[in-house]
Every structure is written in structure tokens, then in C-alpha cells.
LOVOBA-826836 format. One record per atom (N, C-alpha, C): residue in one letter; x, y, z. Coordinates in steps of 0.1 Angstrom, whole numbers, plus 5000, padded with zeros to 4 digits. Layout:
N
AXYZ
...
END
This chain:
241
M501149854996
M500050015001
M501150134999
W500450234995
W500750344991
W501050425004
K502150445009
K502550605021
K502350725014
A502150825021
A501950975017
A502850995015
E504350955016
E505651025016
E506150975005
E505450844996
E505950764985
E504950804971
L504250914974
L502950914965
L503550984950
L503350914940
L503550984929
L503551174930
D504051244925
D503951414921
D503351424909
F501951514918
F501351494910
F501351644897
K502451684898
K503251784885
K503351684874
T503651574873
T504151434866
T502351414858
L501851464861
L500151404855
L499851444839
K500851554841
K501051634826
K501051494815
D502251424822
D502951304814
D501851214810
Y500851184814
Y499651084807
Y498351154800
K498451264799
K497551374791
K497751284777
K496351254773
K496351154758
K495151254748
S494751354751
S493751474745
S493751594750
E493551734735
E493351834741
E492551894744
Y491551794743
Y490251814756
Y489951714767
G489551784783
G489751734792
G487951714799
V487251624802
V486251614803
V486151584821
F485151674826
F484851614843
F483551584846
L483151484848
L481851384851
L481851384863
G480851494871
G480351484884
G479651364889
C478851374901
C478151264905
C476351294903
G475951414896
G474851454895
G474251364888
S472951354890
S471851254884
S472051324867
S472451414863
S472051464849
S472951354843
I473851274848
I474951194841
I474251044837
N473151004841
N472450964835
N471451034823
D471751114815
D471051204810
D471951184792
I473351134797
I474451114789
I473951014780
T473751044763
T473650924753
T475050854748
Q474550744743
Q475950654738
Q476950724729
K476250804723
K476850894709
K477551024721
Q477351084726
Q478351134739
Q479451024746
W478650954749
W479950854756
W480950824749
D480750784738
D481850734727
D482750874722
L482251004724
L483051094721
L483651174738
I483251104749
I483851174760
I484751064757
D484950914756
D485850864758
D487050884751
T487250994741
T488051024729
T488851094740
C488151234748
C489251304763
C489651264769
D490451314778
D490851284794
D489751294802
V489051174807
V488151224815
V488451204832
W487751284839
W488451324856
W487251284861
V486751294873
V486151214882
V486551224894
S485751224907
S486251224922
S484951134928
N485351154941
N484551064951
N484150954948
N482450964946
N482150804943
N481750784931
F482350824922
F482250794907
F482150644903
L482950574911
L483350444911
L481650364907
Y481050404915
Y479550354915
Y479450324903
H479250434889
H479150434874
H480150284874
W479350254858
W480550184849
W481250184842
Y481350354843
Y482350454830
Y483850394837
I485050404833
I486250374835
I487050474831
P486950644840
P487550764838
P489550744838
D489850844836
D491650824830
D492250874848
F491751004849
F492051054861
F490851044874
Y491451024883
Y490150984899
Y491051044906
H490051184912
H490451264925
H489551214937
V490151174948
V489951084956
V489951154969
E488351204975
E488051284985
E487151184998
L486851155008
L486051035015
L486451135024
K485451095032
K484551095042
K485651055053
S486251065064
S487051005072
S486150925086
G485751005084
G484150995099
G483250875093
K482850855080
K482150765078
K482850585075
P483250525081
P483750405083
P482750315070
K481250295072
K480550215061
K480850235052
W480850395045
W480950425035
W482450405028
L483850405036
L484550405033
L485150245029
D484450175037
D484550015034
D483549965023
L482950055019
L481850025006
L482950094997
W483150174996
W484150224986
W485550114981
K485850084994
K487150004988
K486849874983
R485249844986
R484849694980
R483849734967
R483749834961
R483249854949
R484849874939
K485649944944
K487049964938
K487449824934
A487249714943
A487649574941
A487049514930
D485749494933
D484649484921
D485249534908
K486049634907
K486549674895
K487649594885
G488449534897
G489349434889
G490349484886
D491149444874
D492049504866
D491649604856
T490249654855
T489749744847
T489949874852
Y490649894864
Y491050014871
Y492350054869
D493049954865
D494749934864
D495350044859
D494850144848
D495150224839
D494750374849
V493750334859
V493250494861
V494550554871
K494850684868
K495450744879
K494650824889
F494850794902
F494250814914
F495350934917
I494151044925
I495051114930
I494451174942
V495151224953
V494951254970
V495551394971
N495251454981
N495751524991
N496651464997
R498051504996
R498951435004
R499451445022
D498251545027
D498751595037
D497051525043
H496451515038
H494951445042
H494651305032
C495251195036
C495051085027
C495550925035
G495550995052
G495650845059
G494250725059
H493250835059
H492450755058
H491650655044
I492350755028
I492050705017
I493050545010
L494250625015
L495250505007
L494450365009
P494250345022
P494050185023
P493050145019
Q492150195013
Q490950185005
Q491450184990
I491950284984
I493050294972
I493650114970
G494750074981
G495449974981
G496549984973
D496849854967
D497649804960
D497849844946
H497649984940
H497550064927
H498750084923
P498750074910
P499850124902
P500250244901
M499650364899
M499750504903
M498550594912
V499350614920
V498450724927
V499250854933
F499250964928
F499451074927
F499051184942
G499651284944
G499651324955
G500051464953
Y499251554957
Y499551704960
Y499551754972
P500151834974
P500351914989
P499051964992
R499052045003
R497652095006
R497952264997
K499052314998
K499352474991
K498952464980
V498352314972
V498152354959
V496352374960
W496352364965
W494552374966
W494252534969
K494552604957
K494252714952
K492852824963
S492052724962
S490852804969
S491052854985
N491852834986
N492352845006
N493152965007
H493753015018
H494253095019
H495853065017
Q496452975010
Q497852955008
Q497952954996
C496753004988
C497153024973
C498353074972
K498953014963
K500353104958
K499853174946
R499253154937
R498953204928
R498153354924
N498053364937
N497653544938
N495953504933
M495353414937
M494053414932
M493353334940
N493153384956
N492353344966
N490953364962
Y490153314960
Y488553314965
Y488153284972
G488753264987
G487653224999
G487153134998
N485653185003
N484753085007
N483953024997
H483953114984
H483053074974
H483452904969
S484652914975
S484452734973
S484752634986
N485252734998
N486152625009
N484852495006
N485352375009
N484452275017
N483752205007
A484352234990
A483852164980
A484852104971
S484451944973
S485851884970
S485851914953
F484751954944
F484551964931
F485552094926
T485952194938
T487052304936
T488252254934
L488652124943
L489852074940
L490252024927
V489351954921
V489851854910
V489651974903
I488552054898
I488852154890
I490252254894
D490852274902
D492252294905
D493152204895
L492752094898
L494152044892
L493751994871
I492352004871
I492251994860
I492952144851
S492852264856
S493052384854
S495052344850
R495452234855
R496852314854
R497152184841
M496252134833
M496652074822
M497052104813
G496552214808
G496352284798
G495752234785
Y494052224785
Y493452164779
Y492852274771
K492852214758
K492452334750
K490952374752
K490452274755
K489052304763
K488652214772
T487652244785
T487352114793
T485752174798
I485251984792
I483452004793
I483051944809
L482551994813
L481751974828
L480451884826
Y480451784831
Y478851684830
Y478751704842
G477351624848
G476851564860
G477451744871
V477651844869
V477951934879
V476751994882
D475351944891
D474152024883
D474052104894
L474352084907
L473652174914
L472152214920
N471552254910
N470352274912
N469452144920
N470252064921
N469251954933
N470351874937
A469751824945
A470551724957
A470751594949
M470151544938
M470251374934
M471751324931
Y472351254933
Y473251174930
Y472751084921
F473651064907
F473550984897
F472750814901
W473250814915
W472750684917
W471750654925
T471050804931
T470350814942
T468850734939
G468050624948
G467250544936
G467050484931
K468550434923
K468550364913
K469550254915
R468950144922
R469750024929
R470549954915
R470250004903
R471249934887
R472449954892
F472550054898
F473850074902
F475450044913
G473849894920
G474749794926
G474849844939
E475649784951
E475849854961
E476149994965
T475550054969
T475850254972
T475050244985
H475150384984
H474050474996
H472850514989
C472650454981
C471450484972
C470350604974
D470050604989
D469450614994
D469450805000
T470550804996
T471550945002
T470151044991
N469751144998
N469151284994
N467651204987
K467351104990
K466151024979
K465351114984
N465051164999
N463651234998
N463451345005
L464551434998
L464451544998
L463651644986
P463251774989
P462351824979
P463151804967
K462051794959
K462451814946
K463451954938
K463452034950
K463552214944
K464852194952
A465352104960
A466352114972
A467552144961
Q468652214962
Q469752224956
Q470652194963
H471852134960
H473052094961
H473652174970
T474452114985
T474752184997
T475852274992
T476352294979
T477652384978
T477152474966
A475852484964
A475152584955
A475252684957
G475852704971
G475652864971
G477052944967
R477952804967
R479352904965
R479952834951
V480352714949
V480452654935
V480252804927
P479152834923
P479052934908
P479752984910
H479753114916
H480453224919
H482053154919
F482153054923
F483853034921
F484253004908
I483452924903
I483752894889
I483452994878
Q482853104877
Q482653214871
Q484153284873
K484753254883
K486153324881
K487153274881
V487753134880
V488353014876
V488053004859
R486752994854
R486853014841
R487653104833
K487653224841
K488253334835
K490053344838
D490153324853
D491453324850
D491853204849
W491853094855
W492652964855
W492352934839
F491252904833
F490952854823
F491152904811
K491053034814
K491053134800
K489853144794
N489053094796
N487553134789
N487252994782
T487752854784
T487952774777
T487052674785
L486252654796
L486052574803
L484552594801
Y483452464800
Y482152474792
Y481252354800
L479952404799
L479052264803
L478552214789
G478852054793
G478551964783
G476451964782
Y476052014789
Y474552044792
Y473552154798
E472452154799
E471752284803
E471752264812
K470852114822
K470752134836
K471952144843
S471852264846
S473352244860
S473052414861
L472952424875
L472852584879
L474252664877
L475152634869
L476352684864
L475552794851
S475152704845
S474652754829
S473452924835
Y473152924848
Y472153064850
Y473753164855
Y474653134852
Y475553174859
Y476753254846
G476353234837
G477053204826
G477953124820
I478053004826
I478852924819
I478252884808
P478952864799
P478152864780
P477952694780
V477252674776
V476952514772
V477452524755
I478652374756
I479352334745
I478852164739
N478452174727
N477752084723
N479151974718
I479351894726
I480351784722
I480251694707
E479051654703
E478451594691
E479351734677
R479151864681
R479551914671
R480451954669
E481051964684
E482751974688
E484051894683
L483451774685
L484351664683
L483551524675
G482151554673
G481851484663
G482151454646
END
């Protein structure tokens, strides 16, 4: 098993870049709306995911892992679901915060590639070294951490799917077909209930789209709160088809 001090340097992630297009797949319920043609095009890009995305059948390229240390049952579930993937996950590049991964590394286990970044890389906190401190706009939102890392890859365009925010459902919520998950999470919330980070993330994304991504960050679909904050939608079929 990896130790924090032995993790691969996150700065070498660029060596594994296979496309000029990056795609981030969130865990929002709209992931279930992606068509087969869109999946085929997404598969030609560098695909990034985070947290509990491994409940899904799709195998990503880069996986940012941030799990709650105080949820032992969920940690064990994540570990078992990863084991279920077998060798299909061997080429996935896992990425963790080197300063906060003691509870994560046992779940990842003996994996070929695990990269670590120091806490100072988290550009959304007060240790930001790039003079772009966005304070509480992003604090405590794991999505902002993976966006930080993606922005460093220098993609021609980055496309977001499954970052809904306008509801609290996940792609697995109430969907037993995704196998063993905590699939009742948020199931009984009102349909209009927003994600807990809906008040912070949109403002953060507005700013980083201009600063970090040089206006190259897009939504792959309209069903996102971000579309109301001026993040443009791109049609992946026209762009890459």
C-alpha cells in the first residue's frame, strides 16, 4: 500500500495527457442523461472524476479521491466497489491530498499509480500561491479541488457533465441498478432542494473560468445551475463528432 511520502508527484500528471480535451464527470443525476453517442465522444477525451463516481460503469482516466474519514461504512463500501472493478481500473490515475489521505490510501490499496499534491495546491484556500484567493466561494467543495488540478493540464477545452447543483440527487440515488451504494442518499429531499454547495461553487466557477481556464471551461448540457451563472454550453457532438 502507498504511503503519503511515497506518492507520485502530481506535477507529472501531464505526462499522461492523451487529448487536448478534458471532461469532468460529476456525480449529479444528469449523468444518467448522457447518450451513447456522447459517451463515445467523451471516451476520446481525458476523463476526470471524483469521490463516489466508481459506482458508475464508466472507467475514467484520472480519479480525484476525497472521502469522509468519519464514515467507516462508506469507506468500506468504496473499497469493496473498487475491488469489484478488478483490473479494469489498473490504468486509472488516482490523485489524493498528500496531507489528508491516511484514511483514503487503505481504500485504494495496492494500485499502480497514485499521485499526491500538497495542501498548498488547493488554490481556493488562504495558502494560494497564485494570488487568486476565492475564499469561501469554494471552501469545503471537493469539486473545486479537482477543478484546480484539471486547470493545470492546459486543455484546449474542458467540458463539465453531472455538476448539477440545482438539485441534491446523485446519479445513483434511488437507482439500485448501480449496485451496492448508499443509494437512498437525499432520496426523500424536496425536488427543488439544491446541492449543499450551490451557494458557493457557481461564483467560484465564474472566476476560475476566466482566470485559470482562460474562458475554455464549458458545460456539456443545460441542466446545471452553472448555466444560470453564464457558463456556456458546448455541444460535444458538434465539437468532436
